[in-house]
C-alpha positions as CSV (number, residue, x, y, z in Angstrom):
1,M,107.5,112.1,89.8
2,P,110.2,112.2,92.1
3,D,113.3,114.5,91.1
4,V,115.9,112.1,90.2
5,E,118.8,114.6,90.2
6,S,118.2,115.5,93.7
7,L,118.2,111.8,94.9
8,R,121.3,111.5,92.9
9,R,123.0,114.3,94.6
10,E,122.0,112.9,98.1
11,A,123.4,109.8,97.7
12,V,126.9,111.1,96.5
13,L,126.9,113.9,99.1
14,A,126.7,111.2,101.6
15,G,129.3,109.0,100.5
16,A,127.6,106.5,97.9
17,M,128.6,105.8,94.8
18,D,127.0,107.7,91.7
19,P,123.9,106.0,91.4
20,M,124.0,106.8,87.4
21,A,127.3,104.5,87.1
22,L,125.1,101.6,88.6
23,R,122.1,99.2,87.0
24,F,119.4,98.0,89.2
25,R,116.7,95.4,89.5
26,I,113.2,96.4,91.1
27,V,111.6,93.9,93.4
28,A,108.4,93.9,95.2
29,Y,107.9,92.5,98.8
30,D,104.2,92.0,100.4
31,K,104.3,94.9,103.0
32,F,102.5,92.5,105.5
33,S,104.0,89.1,105.2
34,G,107.6,90.5,103.7
35,E,107.5,87.5,101.0
36,K,109.1,88.4,98.1
37,V,106.2,88.7,95.5
38,R,108.0,89.4,92.3
39,V,111.0,91.2,90.3
40,H,110.1,94.1,87.9
41,N,113.1,94.9,86.2
42,E,116.3,92.7,86.1
43,N,118.7,95.7,85.1
44,T,117.5,99.2,84.4
45,S,119.2,102.6,85.1
46,F,118.9,104.7,87.9
47,R,116.6,107.1,86.4
48,D,114.2,104.2,85.2
49,A,114.3,102.6,88.5
50,V,113.0,105.5,90.3
51,E,110.7,106.3,87.7
52,T,109.0,102.8,87.3
53,V,108.9,102.4,91.4
54,A,107.2,105.8,91.7
55,G,104.3,104.5,89.6
56,L,104.2,101.1,90.8
57,I,103.7,102.4,94.7
58,Q,100.9,104.5,93.1
59,A,99.4,101.1,91.7
60,D,99.5,98.9,94.6
61,E,99.7,100.2,98.3
62,H,99.9,96.8,99.8
63,L,103.5,96.3,98.8
64,H,107.1,97.5,99.3
65,F,109.5,98.0,96.7
66,L,113.3,97.8,96.7
67,V,115.7,99.2,94.1
68,E,118.7,96.9,94.1
69,P,121.7,97.8,92.6
70,V,122.9,94.5,90.5
71,S,126.0,95.6,88.4
72,F,128.4,98.6,87.2
73,I,128.6,100.3,83.8
74,Q,131.7,99.9,82.6
């Protein structure tokens, strides 16, 4: 599994918002055509999104996955 805290630190050090303050959706795209295949989650935390995508990558090598911010946690 990816080290979520390291990913978080790298994002913040690069000048991005803290990803723990955001909600994400996971979108799958066909690796060859670029066509959107499906949306896995519509509203999930950074940690859950990273862990979910790690499992999806292992399960389906023909897809690319986008972890897209959709809202702020208030």
